[in-house]
N, C-alpha and C positions, 0 to 999 in steps of 0.2 A: 486617499484615493480609493481605499478598499473598504471604507466604513458601510457602503452600501452593498457590497457583495454578499450574496448568500454563503453560508458555511454549512456543510452537511456531512453525514457519515456515508461513505461508499458501502452499502450492505448488500447482502446476496438477492434480496427482493428488488433491488434497484439495478443489478446486473453489472456494475463496475466495481465489484469488491475484489479482495485478494483472498481467496478461500485457502484454508490450511488443513491438511489431513495428515493423519498418523498412521504408521503401520510398524509391526515389529520385524518386518522383512521376511516373514515366513510364508507369503502367498505368491512366491515367484517374482519374476521382474519382466518388464517389457522394454524391448529396445526401441528407443526413439532416435530420430534424427531431426535436424532443424534447418532445411533448405526450403521451407514452404515459401518464404517471403525474401530472405536474403541468404546468401551462401555462407551460412555460419560453419557448417561441416562438423558439428559435434555428433557423437555417437554414444549414448549413455542408456545403460539398462536401469530402469527405475523400478524399485520395489513397489509391487501392486498394492494399493490400499484395499483392505478387506471389503469395502462396501462400494467399490467402483471410484472412478474419477469424476469429481463434480467441480469443474472450473467456473469462473465467472462467465456469464452468458451475454453481457452487453446489451445495447438497445440502440435506438435511433439508427438502426441499420448497421451497427458496428458490433464487433464481438472481440473483446480483448482476450478472452480465453486464458485468464491467469489462474495458477493453481500452485501451491506449494506442498510437495509431499516430504514429510519427516520420517526418517527411519529411526525409531526411538531406541533400537538396539545399538546402532553404530553412531548416532549423532549426525548422520549425513542428511542434507536436504537437496530437494530437486525443484527447481523453479522454472514453470512454463509460462510462455507467452503464445496465444493462439493455439491452444489445444482444444480440439472439437470432439465432443462425444455424443452418443446416441441417447435415447431415453433412459437406457439401463446403465449409464455410466461407463460405457465401453468406447474407447477412442475410435473415431471413424476413420482416422488415419494415424500411423505412428511417425509421420513426417510433420513436425510443428513449426510455428514461426520462431521459436527459440526454446532451448531447454539448456540450463546451467545447473551445476551442482557445486555444493560447499559442504562444510562441516561446522556444526554449531560451536565447537570448542575453539576453533581457529578463525572463524569468519569475523570481519569487522563491518558486516552488513553487505559485503559483496562476496561473490558475484549475485547478480539478480537480473531480471528482465524488465525492470523499469528503464526509462531512457536514460537516467543517471547510472544505470548499471547497479543499483542498489536493490536487494531483495524486498519483496513485500513482507517477508517474515520479519524484517527488521523495522519494527514501529507499527506494524498492524495491530489494531485493537482486537484483543482476543475474548472469546466468552468469559464473563465474571469479572472483567477489568473495569467495568462501568458500574459495578454494584454497590460500591461505596465511593466516597469522594476522594479516597487516598488510595484506591486500588489500582490506579493506573501509574505504574512506576517505570516508565521508559519514554524515550522520545518517540514522536508520531511520525507518520509517513503520509505526505499530503501531495496532491495533484493541484495545479493552478491553471487559470484560463491561458490557452495558447497565444491569445491575441496580446497577452501582456507578460510573455515569458522571454526573457533576455537570451541572446546568443552567447552570454557569458556563463561560466560556470563559478558557483559559490565555492567557498572554502571551509564551510561548517561541517561538511561530512565527507566521507570518501567517494565523492561523485566523479566517476571517470569521464563523463561526457554530458552533453545536453542535446535535446532536439529543439531547443528554443531557438527562434530566428528573428526576434524583434529588437533590433538595436536600442539600447537605452531603456528597456522596459524594466518594470520595477521588480519583477520576480526573476530568480535565477535558480535553476536546478543545482543543488548542493549548498544552497543558503538555508537558513532556518527562520521560521516565523515563531515569535515568542509572544504570548500573553503577558502584557505590561505587569511585571513583578510588583509594582506599587499598588495594584488593585487588591484589595482585601476580599478574596473569593468568598470567605465565610459569612461575610457581611452582606453579600448580594441577595436581594429578595427576588422571588419570581424566577429563580434559576433551578433546574433540576439537579438532582444528585449527579447523573451521568454528565451533565454539562460542566458541573463543578470539577469533576474528575479530569475531564479534558482540559479545563482552565488551569488547574494546578499542574498537570503533567507539562503544559506549554510553558508555564512559568519556571518550572524546575529543569526540564529537558529540551524543550523546544519542539518544533515540528519541521522536519527535513523536507524540502521540495525535491521530489524525485522524478516528476513527470508532469505533462501537461494535458488538458482536457479541452474538448470543443465546447464545453459548457461555460457558463459566465460567473462560476463561483469556485470556492475553495473546497476541495473533497479530501476527506480523511480516510485512508485505506483502513478497512476492518476485515476480520474473518468472521463477522456477526451474520446470522441469519436475517435479522431485522433490527431496526433501530430501536432503542429504548426511548423513554421520555426525553425529548430534547428541548424542553421548554427553556427559553432564554439564550439559546445558542447564537442568536444574533448579536449578543453583547460581545462575543469574542472578536469580532472583526472591527469593533469600535475602539479596541485597545491593543492593537498589533504593532509590534516591533519587528524589523527585518535585520538580520545579521548575515552579511555577505561572506 
């Protein structure tokens, strides 16, 4: 059913990425609330990144405004949804769609601002992780078409909920997509190093479905500015297994 779907990387030049910034906590903090869209009621002082806030910018008339700030001194992270900024990286409002926080030492991937409440920091592909075919050593974080996203929650990840609505649909948030382990990735021709890294990670760790998209393909969350050579990425969806 998914062999004809496009598979791609959600990178910053496309707008629906999950950027990650770091700070040592020495630049003060900004108080954020999160009642912009729902009445979450959180009040969190986020340590300011030294070069400003640079969330995802969205497209097609939408804006996810995702961003994760990591305090390298404390190990705390802060995950935004619908954070809007000006041209200088200054928030245009301190009331956002959602803001949650956790700690790297104790987090199981939650809390986060995806629909499954898993953080984009858990599984997002970071710079350097596609430089060699064994550099990507963790599960991935993916979004699937909303038109094929079930109203049931999978059990392969700590997914708290789903925004899927389609009864009997093939995908479930909290489920994992796996590239068939019987495929010899090293023997594949016409496949780039970056794509082989993704394939091997999906064989070993899988790709957790955390949210849905209005698009018609499978998107892999990244913190990359732009995509590397993705020659052969279409082979991935020809050999997918789903674990609920």
